[in-house]
C-alpha positions in Angstrom: -38.8 15.8 25.9 -36.7 17.9 28.5 -33.7 20.0 28.7 -30.5 18.6 30.1 -27.3 20.0 31.6 -24.5 19.6 28.9 -21.8 17.2 30.0 -19.0 15.5 28.0 -18.8 11.9 28.5 -15.8 9.8 27.5 -15.4 9.4 23.8 -13.1 7.3 21.3 -10.7 9.7 19.5 -11.3 10.1 15.6 -8.2 11.7 14.4 -7.1 12.7 10.9 -3.9 13.3 9.3 -3.5 14.7 5.9 -0.5 16.0 3.7 1.5 15.6 0.6 3.6 12.4 0.0 6.7 12.5 1.9 5.5 14.7 4.7 5.4 11.9 7.2 1.8 10.8 7.6 2.4 7.2 8.5 5.2 7.9 10.9 3.3 10.7 12.8 0.0 8.3 13.0 2.1 5.6 14.7 3.6 8.0 17.2 0.2 9.4 17.9 -1.2 5.9 18.5 1.7 5.0 20.7 1.1 8.1 22.9 -2.6 7.1 23.1 -2.0 3.4 24.0 1.7 3.3 25.5 1.9 -0.2 24.0 2.6 -1.1 20.1 0.7 -4.3 20.5 -2.4 -2.3 20.9 -2.1 -0.8 17.6 -3.4 -2.0 14.3 -2.6 -0.7 10.9 -4.7 -0.9 7.7 -2.1 -0.7 5.1 -3.3 0.4 1.4 0.0 2.1 0.8 2.0 -1.0 -0.7 3.7 -1.9 2.5 4.7 1.6 3.9 3.4 0.9 7.5 6.3 -1.9 7.7 8.9 0.6 7.1 8.6 1.7 10.9 8.5 -1.9 12.2 11.8 -0.7 14.1 9.5 1.3 16.5 7.7 -1.5 18.0 5.8 -4.7 17.3 2.3 -3.2 16.2 0.1 -5.1 13.8 -0.5 -4.6 10.0 -3.5 -5.5 8.0 -2.4 -5.3 4.4 -5.5 -4.1 2.3 -5.2 -4.4 -1.6 -7.6 -3.5 -4.4 -10.4 -3.3 -5.1 -10.8 -0.5 -2.4 -14.5 -0.6 -1.9 -16.3 0.6 1.1 -17.4 -2.7 2.1 -13.8 -3.8 2.1 -12.6 -1.1 4.4 -15.4 -1.9 6.8 -14.6 -5.6 6.9 -10.7 -4.6 7.5 -12.1 -2.3 10.5 -14.0 -5.1 11.8 -11.3 -7.2 11.8 -9.2 -5.1 13.7 -11.9 -4.3 16.3 -12.5 -8.3 16.7 -8.9 -8.9 17.5 -7.6 -9.1 21.0 -6.1 -6.1 22.7 -6.4 -3.7 19.8 -7.1 -0.2 21.0 -6.2 2.1 18.2 -6.9 1.6 14.3 -4.8 3.4 12.0 -6.2 3.5 8.4 -3.3 4.5 6.0 -4.9 5.7 4.0 -8.7 6.3 3.4 -8.0 8.2 0.1 -8.1 4.9 -2.0 -11.8 4.3 -0.7 -12.6 7.3 -2.6 -10.2 7.6 -5.4 -8.4 4.4 -5.8 -9.1 1.4 -7.8 -12.5 -0.1 -6.8 -13.0 3.0 -4.8 -16.0 5.2 -4.9 -15.3 7.4 -8.0 -14.5 4.2 -10.0 -17.8 2.6 -8.9 -19.6 5.8 -9.8 -18.2 5.5 -13.2 -18.9 1.9 -13.8 -22.8 2.8 -12.6 -23.0 5.4 -15.5 -21.4 8.4 -14.1 -24.7 10.3 -14.0 -25.7 12.5 -11.0 -28.6 10.2 -10.1 -26.1 7.2 -9.7 -24.8 8.8 -6.5 -28.1 7.9 -4.8 -26.7 4.2 -4.9 -23.2 5.1 -3.9 -23.5 7.5 -1.3 -25.1 5.0 1.4 -22.1 2.8 0.7 -19.6 5.6 1.4 -21.6 6.7 4.5 -21.6 3.2 5.9 -17.6 3.4 5.7 -17.7 6.9 7.5 -20.0 5.2 10.1 -17.7 2.3 10.7 -15.0 4.8 11.6 -17.0 7.3 13.6 -18.9 4.5 15.4 -15.6 2.2 16.1 -15.0 1.0 19.8 -11.6 1.9 19.3 -9.7 4.9 18.6 -9.3 5.6 15.0 -6.5 7.6 13.1 -6.8 8.1 9.5 -4.4 9.4 6.8 -5.5 11.3 3.7 -3.2 12.1 0.9 -3.3 15.8 -0.6 -3.0 17.0 -4.2 -2.9 20.5 -5.5 -6.2 22.0 -6.3 -6.7 24.1 -9.5 -9.2 26.1 -11.4 -9.4 27.9 -14.8 -10.3 31.2 -14.3 -10.6 34.4 -16.6 -8.6 37.5 -15.6 -9.7 41.2 -16.3 -8.7 41.2 -19.9 -10.7 38.0 -20.6 -7.7 35.6 -20.8 -8.0 32.3 -19.1 -5.5 31.5 -16.6 -4.7 28.3 -14.2 -5.3 29.3 -10.7 -3.7 27.1 -7.8 -5.9 27.0 -4.9 -3.5 25.2 -2.6 -3.5 21.4 -1.4 -6.8 19.6 -1.3 -7.7 16.4 0.5 -8.3 13.4 -1.8 -11.4 12.1 -0.2 -15.0 13.3 -0.1 -15.5 16.8 0.9 -16.6 17.3 4.4 -14.9 14.4 5.9 -12.8 16.5 8.5 -16.1 18.1 10.0 -16.6 14.4 11.3 -13.0 14.2 13.3 -12.4 15.1 16.8 -8.9 16.7 15.4 -7.7 16.9 11.8 -3.9 17.7 11.5 -2.3 18.8 8.3 1.2 18.4 7.8 2.3 21.1 5.8 6.1 20.6 5.0 8.4 17.7 4.6 9.9 18.7 8.0 6.7 16.8 9.5 5.5 20.2 10.9 1.8 20.0 11.6 -1.1 22.3 12.6 -4.7 21.5 13.3 -7.2 22.6 10.8 -10.0 21.4 12.8 -10.0 20.9 16.6 -12.7 20.0 18.9 -10.5 19.7 22.0 -9.2 23.2 21.9 -5.7 22.0 22.8 -4.0 22.9 19.3 -6.3 25.8 18.5 -4.3 29.0 17.5 -1.0 27.2 18.4 2.3 27.4 16.3 3.1 24.5 14.0 4.7 21.6 15.8 6.1 18.1 15.2 3.6 15.3 16.3 4.9 12.8 18.7 3.9 10.4 21.5 3.2 13.2 23.8 0.7 14.6 21.6 -1.3 11.4 21.8 -1.2 11.5 25.5 -2.6 15.0 25.6 -5.5 13.7 23.5 -6.1 10.7 25.7 -6.1 13.0 28.6 -8.6 15.0 27.2 -10.6 12.1 26.0 -10.7 10.7 29.5 -12.3 13.7 31.1 -15.8 13.8 32.0 -18.3 11.1 32.6 -16.7 7.4 32.3 -19.5 4.8 31.2 -17.1 2.1 32.5 -17.1 3.9 36.2 -21.0 4.0 35.7 -21.0 0.6 34.9 -19.2 -0.5 38.0 -21.4 1.6 40.3 -24.5 0.0 38.8 -23.1 -3.6 39.5 -22.3 -2.8 43.1 -25.8 -1.2 43.6 -27.8 -3.4 46.0 -31.4 -1.9 45.9 -34.0 -0.9 43.2 -34.2 2.7 44.9 -30.3 3.0 44.5 -30.7 2.1 40.6 -33.2 4.7 40.5 -31.0 7.5 41.8 -28.1 6.2 39.5 -30.5 6.5 36.4 -31.5 10.0 37.4 -28.1 11.3 38.3 -26.4 10.3 34.9 -29.4 11.8 32.9 -26.8 12.9 29.7 -26.0 9.1 29.4 -29.6 7.2 30.2 -29.6 5.6 26.6 -26.3 4.1 27.1 -26.8 2.7 30.7 -30.6 1.8 30.6 -29.8 -1.9 29.7 -27.3 -2.1 32.6 -29.7 -0.7 35.1 -32.4 -3.2 33.7 -29.9 -6.3 34.0 -29.1 -5.2 37.5 -32.8 -4.7 38.6 -33.5 -8.3 37.4 -30.7 -9.7 39.1 -31.8 -7.8 42.4 -35.3 -9.0 41.9 -34.1 -12.8 41.6 -31.9 -12.4 44.8 -34.9 -10.9 46.7 -37.0 -13.8 45.4 -34.6 -16.5 46.3 -34.0 -15.0 50.0 -38.0 -15.2 50.3 -37.9 -18.8 49.2 -35.1 -19.5 51.7 -37.0 -17.8 54.5 -40.3 -19.6 53.8 -38.4 -22.9 54.1 -36.8 -22.0 57.4 -39.8 -20.1 58.9 -43.2 -21.8 57.5 -46.0 -19.4 56.9 -47.8 -18.2 60.5 -51.1 -19.2 58.8 -49.9 -22.8 58.2 -48.5 -23.1 61.7 -51.8 -21.9 63.0 -53.6 -24.6 61.1 -51.0 -27.3 62.6 -51.6 -26.1 66.0 -55.3 -26.3 65.6 -55.1 -29.9 64.6 
């Protein structure tokens, strides 16, 4: 256990878009994705919204994976893996994740089928967490959309009368999801104006509402690509020609040692194999001195 200097190495973006119906979640997600990739063919949309993703096919030749009920966590995970395993996909849009929570065959319905008791969440929560992990650990950039609904409560006023109190719009997914995201954009009206309700990048914090477009994705990608690049380190390891050099690289990038250790070990084995082959070749060309002396003595 030891202290390390804080460094941010390259990450994959995990972005959220929330808003009421008609506020432009799908369209904004596509523009974000294009800004990140600059190539429509590298975008895959997991569509649970009855073909809404195809409404914008005029934008470019992006890929669509229709997902119909039952909307279980496992089916979402399978769809994510399908996109990851496809050639050339860099951004996955899940439009939307609301169905995994509150759709037919989603978590709330599964909980009801299990009996609807509090203890039944012990069986369901790991399944929902596996779905979240599939998003957060994806090798692709991931953009998720979430529906919103009006949140109400029944409260008593000073006279003791019960009144319906509106608390504003609330995401239709399990509470706390936005905390996992790089940036969570909230679309606030049908003019597609957006604000960042959660922002780890600092790019949109305390900024006025704006309309999401491709340049938004480009800004996020530039932020994402700052810091230590695992790909750059990999190339440095592959070009290293000595064991001491590998030790230096391993020490230099202490914040990512877990990620680069397998690459270091592999290159070390390659260098040891090369050294062994060179020794064998040298022995063939130049016999050992003791053997030469033995021959001379005969």
